[in-house]
Each structure stands twice: as C-alpha cells, then as structure tokens.
C-alpha positions, 0 to 999 in steps of 0.5 A, spaced: 384 713 564 377 711 564 375 716 570 379 721 566 375 720 560 368 720 563 370 727 566 371 729 559 364 727 557 361 730 563 364 736 562 362 737 555 355 735 558 355 741 563 350 747 563 357 751 562 358 747 555 351 747 553 352 753 548 359 751 546 362 746 541 368 742 541 370 742 534 369 749 534 375 750 539 382 747 540 384 741 536 387 738 542 381 738 546 377 735 540 383 729 540 382 729 547 374 728 547 375 723 541 380 719 545 375 719 551 369 716 547 373 711 545 375 709 552 368 709 554 366 705 548 370 699 551 368 700 558 361 699 556 358 704 560 351 705 557 349 711 560 356 715 559 356 713 552 349 715 551 351 722 554 357 722 549 353 720 543 348 726 544 354 731 544 357 728 538 350 728 535 350 736 536 357 736 534 355 733 527 349 737 526 353 744 527 359 742 523 354 741 517 350 747 518 357 751 520 361 749 514 356 747 508 358 751 502 351 752 498 351 751 491 351 758 488 346 759 483 346 766 479 340 767 475 341 772 469 334 775 468 332 779 462 326 782 466 326 784 473 324 779 478 317 782 480 315 781 472 316 774 472 309 772 474 307 775 467 312 771 463 308 767 457 314 764 454 320 760 456 324 766 452 323 771 458 327 766 463 334 767 464 339 761 464 342 758 471 350 758 472 352 754 478 358 753 482 360 752 489 361 758 493 366 759 498 365 756 505 359 759 509 362 758 516 364 765 519 369 761 523 372 759 517 373 765 513 379 766 509 383 773 509 390 776 509 391 777 516 390 770 518 393 766 512 399 764 517 394 761 522 390 757 517 397 754 515 399 752 522 392 750 523 393 745 517 399 742 520 396 741 527 390 738 524 394 733 520 399 731 525 393 730 530 390 725 525 396 722 522 396 726 515 401 728 511 401 733 506 395 738 504 389 734 502 384 739 499 378 734 498 377 727 499 376 723 492 370 721 490 369 713 490 365 711 484 364 717 479 370 721 478 371 719 471 368 719 464 362 723 467 359 729 465 357 731 473 360 737 475 363 736 482 364 741 487 367 741 494 361 743 498 364 742 505 371 743 507 376 737 507 377 738 515 370 738 516 369 732 512 374 729 516 371 731 523 364 728 520 367 722 519 370 721 525 364 722 529 360 718 524 365 712 526 364 713 533 356 714 533 355 707 528 360 703 532 356 705 538 349 703 535 347 710 534 347 709 526 339 711 526 341 718 529 347 719 525 343 718 518 337 722 521 341 728 523 345 727 516 339 727 512 335 732 516 341 737 514 343 735 507 335 735 505 334 742 507 340 744 503 337 740 497 330 743 498 333 750 499 337 749 492 330 747 489 327 753 492 332 758 489 331 754 482 324 756 482 322 749 483 319 748 490 315 754 490 308 752 489 305 758 488 309 761 483 310 755 479 302 754 478 302 761 475 307 760 470 305 757 463 307 751 460 313 753 456 316 757 462 315 751 467 319 746 462 324 751 461 325 752 469 325 744 469 330 744 464 335 748 468 333 745 475 334 738 472 341 740 469 343 743 476 340 737 480 342 731 476 349 733 473 351 737 480 347 737 486 346 730 486 353 728 484 355 733 490 351 729 495 353 722 493 360 724 493 359 727 500 356 721 503 362 717 500 367 721 503 364 721 510 361 714 510 366 710 505 369 704 509 365 706 515 359 702 512 357 702 505 349 701 506 349 707 510 352 712 505 347 710 500 341 710 505 343 717 507 344 719 500 337 716 498 334 720 504 337 726 502 335 726 494 330 721 493 324 726 494 327 731 489 329 727 484 322 724 484 319 731 484 323 732 478 321 726 474 314 727 476 313 733 473 315 730 466 311 724 467 305 729 468 307 734 463 307 728 458 300 726 459 298 733 459 302 735 452 299 728 449 293 731 448 295 736 442 299 735 436 302 742 437 305 740 443 310 735 439 316 740 440 315 741 448 315 733 448 321 733 444 324 738 449 323 734 455 325 728 451 332 731 449 334 733 456 332 727 460 335 723 455 342 727 456 341 726 463 340 719 463 347 717 464 348 721 470 342 718 473 345 711 472 351 713 475 349 717 481 343 713 483 345 706 485 337 705 487 333 701 481 327 705 483 330 712 481 333 709 475 327 705 473 322 711 474 327 715 469 327 710 464 320 709 464 318 716 464 323 717 458 319 711 454 313 715 455 316 721 452 318 717 446 311 714 446 308 721 446 312 723 441 309 718 436 302 719 439 303 727 437 305 725 430 299 720 429 294 726 432 297 731 427 296 726 421 289 725 424 287 732 424 289 732 416 284 726 415 278 730 419 278 737 419 280 740 413 273 739 409 270 743 415 272 750 414 271 753 407 275 759 405 270 764 402 276 768 398 279 763 395 286 764 400 290 759 403 287 755 408 289 755 415 290 748 415 295 749 409 299 754 413 299 750 419 301 743 416 307 746 412 309 750 418 309 743 422 313 740 417 318 745 416 319 745 423 320 738 423 325 737 417 329 743 419 329 742 427 335 740 431 330 734 433 330 731 426 335 726 429 331 724 435 325 723 431 329 719 426 330 715 432 323 714 435 319 714 429 320 707 427 314 704 423 312 707 416 305 710 415 300 704 414 297 708 408 300 708 401 303 713 397 299 715 390 300 719 384 303 725 387 310 721 389 312 717 383 317 713 387 319 706 385 318 700 390 326 700 391 326 708 392 321 707 398 324 702 402 330 706 402 327 712 405 327 712 413 320 712 416 320 719 418 321 721 411 315 717 409 310 720 414 312 727 412 311 725 405 304 722 407 302 728 410 303 732 404 300 727 400 294 727 404 294 735 405 293 735 397 288 730 397 284 734 402 285 741 399 282 737 392 276 735 396 275 742 400 275 746 393 269 742 391 265 745 397 266 752 393 260 755 390 264 758 384 268 754 379 273 759 378 274 760 386 275 753 387 281 753 382 283 759 385 283 756 391 287 750 389 292 755 385 293 759 392 294 753 396 299 749 392 303 755 391 304 756 398 306 748 399 311 749 393 314 756 396 314 752 403 318 746 400 323 751 396 324 755 402 326 748 407 332 744 405 329 739 409 323 738 405 327 739 399 331 733 401 324 729 403 320 731 396 325 731 391 325 736 385 320 731 381 315 733 386 316 740 385 315 740 378 308 736 379 306 742 384 308 747 378 304 743 373 298 743 378 298 750 379 299 752 371 293 747 370 288 750 375 290 757 373 288 755 366 282 752 368 280 758 372 281 763 366 277 759 362 271 758 367 272 766 369 273 769 362 271 764 357 264 767 356 266 774 357 271 774 351 266 770 347 262 777 347 267 780 344 267 776 337 263 778 331 262 771 329 255 770 328 254 777 328 250 781 323 253 788 325 246 791 326 245 796 332 241 792 336 246 786 336 252 790 337 249 794 343 246 788 346 253 784 345 256 790 348 251 791 354 252 783 355 260 784 356 259 790 360 254 786 365 259 780 365 265 784 366 262 788 372 260 782 375 267 778 375 270 785 377 265 785 383 266 778 385 273 777 384 276 783 387 274 781 394 277 774 392 285 774 395 291 772 392 296 773 398 303 772 394 304 779 391 308 775 385 303 770 384 297 775 384 301 780 379 302 774 374 295 772 374 293 779 373 297 780 367 295 773 364 288 776 364 290 782 361 294 779 356 287 776 353 282 781 355 285 787 353 287 785 345 280 782 345 277 789 347 281 793 343 279 789 337 272 790 339 272 797 340 276 798 333 271 794 329 265 798 333 268 804 331 262 807 327 257 805 333 261 809 338 259 815 335 253 819 336 247 816 340 250 809 341 256 811 344 255 811 351 254 804 351 261 803 350 262 805 358 270 802 358 276 804 355 282 800 354 285 803 360 279 802 365 279 795 364 287 795 365 286 798 371 280 794 373 284 788 373 289 790 377 284 791 383 282 783 382 285 778 388 286 784 393 281 782 398 277 789 397 270 790 395 270 794 388 267 800 392 273 801 396 278 802 391 
C-alpha cells in the first residue's frame, strides 16, 4: 500500500502532471491522492512528504483562485467616471451596493445543460467524504447571531471542504507556515482588489479628491469592509481551520485584513488631526464619529485582536475630543473676531450670519443626540441679562443647550461692542437693528433654537429692535424735524428762508448718506421707511401750509421739495445704492 501511495505522489509530481490539478478532475482521484498523503505521513518518508506538500500547496492556491466569489460592488454614479476627478463635494458620489457574485470559476459554472451532472457530482462528493444531504455552506462559528454583518458565501461549499482537507494535511505534516502564507497571499489580493474597486487603494485618484469626497468614500468603503468583507473573511477562516487549529484561523484572518483595517482607521486618525484646526469642520468630524461608532460593534465582533479593537476605540475617542474642540474653537472665534470687521453700510455682520447658520445646523441636525452625548461640561462663563433663567432652570438645561445659549449671548455682546466702532450714531443703531433682527428671524425659523431660547428671549429681541429703531430715528431725524417748527420763529422772510434752506441741506445729507446704508430684510426696510414717513411728511406738510405766502414769488424756489418728492426719497433709503443711481 505504501509503495502504491508513493507512486501516486510521484505521478502527480511528474512533468506530465505539471499543468494539471488534482482537485479539478475526477473525485475518485482526489480521494486516492488524499489517502496516499495519509499513508506517507505515517511512513515518515520526509522526501516524499515534501513532494506531496508542494503539490498540495499548489492545489490549495488553485482552489482559492478558481473558486473565489469576489464581493461584487455596484457603484451608481451621478457623473461619468472620467468626471470623478472634478468632484468638489460628497454629493457627487454614488452609493455602493454590495453582494456576493456567483462563483467565478469557469470550471464550476452552472447552466441548464449540466444541472443533472452537478446533482450527481454533489451525491458523489458527499459519499466520498461521508456527508449526508446537501450542505450549502459551512456555518459561521462565532458571529452568526445578533450581528449587523452581512454574510456572503465567498467560496462554494465543496471548495471549502477541499481546502479544509488540504489544510489538515499540511498542518499535520509541519507545513503550517506555508499554508498560512498561501492563504494570506491569495485572500489578501482579494481584499486589496475590493479596496481598489471601492476607491480606497488608488493613491493618485485618492489624493485628487476633496475632503468631503474622501469622507464619503471612506464611509462607504468602511461599511462594506467592516460589515461585510472582513466578516466574510473571518467566516471563511473559521470554516477552513476551525477544529484544525484555532490559532491558525486567527493568524490567517489577521494576515489578510489587518493592513486594510489599519489603513481605514488611519484615515480617520489623520482626518481628525486635520479637521480639528477649524470649527467649520465640526459636521465632518461628526460624520466620521457617527459612522465609526456604528461600526464599533462589528469591529468588536469580528476582530479578536486587541490591537485593531483598541485602535478603533482610540480613534473614536479622538473624534469625540475633536468634536468638543471644534465647539470650543467656534466659541473662541466669537471672542476675538467680530470687533475686527466693521460693516460700513450697517448691514448684517458676516459673523452674525455664520454664527446663526452654525447654531441652526447644530440644533436642527441629526447629530443633536450625538452632541448631547459628547458635550458633558457647561460653559465656564455665566449667562447674563439676555437670558433670565433662574438657577434651577439653568440646572435643568443640558450642557449643549447651555453652550448654544452662551454663544448667542456672546454674539449680542460682541455686536454691541462692534456698533461702537461706527462713526455715525444713527448707523450704529441701524447696525444693531439689522443684526438683532437677523438673530430673531433665525431663531423663529428653527424649532431647535426656539426650544433652546424660549419665548421670553424672543420678546427681548423684539424690544431691543424697537429700542434701537427709535434711537436711530431720534439721532437721524431729530434735528431735521426741528427745522420744520415755528417755535421761536418771527416769520420774517430771512428766517423762513434760512430755516427752509437748513432743512433742505440736512435732508439732502441724510438722503445721500442713508441711501447707501442697507437693510437686507424687505419687510424690516419698509417698516422703518414708513415709520420715517409718518413723522416727516405730516411735519413738512404743516410747514408748507404755514409758509404758503413765502412759497409765491421770488422766495418760492427755496421750497424745492414737494410732499411727494420727500415721500419718494425716503423709499430710496436703506437700499445700499447711491442717490445718483436712483
């Protein structure tokens, strides 16, 4: 029997068999060869054993290559592939849909003509190995329940059993390292190919993408890898090596996926450092945090290695700290930058728009729960007159809401300081009216901010707008309207003419100056124009009536404005357009 076994080993080591594979042929021949290997293992003929192991190594590799079902990834793109390099935001990227494809081996293809042959093959195969009934795929050992991992049979069951038979014999013959090397080499190429098709492993194209595009691509690739690809590799290792040698299963798995897993986590680590430099990146950081937090159960489930699990936990912790840092940076911007920029037309300060956009996004975004979880400390500054919460009410607010309230309060204080830099007193009041009105409208439009601030705060904003609007009118029009009173006037030609000329000059100056001032909100602009008209027109009409006698003859040309002229002129105010262009 031993000689017969040696003959079989030698026959498959001959030149004639060099381009053939045992496991691609007759199943009876497969059985004979495996039995021959078992025989020579007992004989301890190391030369023949080495010959057999080299053949099994080739067979092991060929079965993997021939029967691997690659993870099929369908990329649905909104733009053609050649336009991908021009993408400037993540919205241009398609989403990935993934599933296992049909077997890749041309020798194992299924069609109607050979269906009966395959059924006969299954019966023969089962009888050779003592299997009863069809076995669709070996069951996963450690993560088949309570998992979000998408499991796909990446290699057909008959090929897995062949691989298992070969692995048992290689390991028992002392060829464990060779077995691991072949396994890891073949499977790692499959994993690397998947990463390449996901767009992660192409350095040139990757570097040409913007930050948002990289995050979107990383998100999709990480979900495919941690929820499907790595889980499939884990299951495959267990199917082949469980019961043979548990440590080998883990070694093969880690050799296959450790580098890609670290590559994906390293991207987050690097992105976290880069994004931490600007508060504008808060939502990008939260994007990464949300995805990685969602993947953590899968990482814990699939990776027995503490290295990957600890690295993932550390990166998640860094993202949490970066989130808190971004909010702190945002608050610091308010403390330093607002007073540096003066708005010459009294319009909305750029930082007012920026801050209110930022707060609205935070309060309305899907990340509110994550932020509530991550922001645990309250601001170190106390609230002031803008929010009249009692001490008990303050304690009931969560830390995130307290930070948002503090930001709004700081913004208002900064606006007050900035208004003092205006050269004209009326402009300083108009600046406050514009900016506080913008805060009011943004709070009203956001249910999240309404919840944070409350109705009482809105009432205070309205009161502030009215107070500064009144102050604006007094500073702008008080002296102008005083020209239209007869108090202390002797009604001489000279005094009437002098008073009328003074009114004309003062109105022209206000008209010329305030036409280029700007109120961006149409309703607010009209309200203030009407308020001016309601005070100016009646006073001017009365003046014209009392000066009727002087409007005739040689002094008439000093009364250069009609009531309609003044009315039309006021509606030119706050348009941001010079008088000459009206």
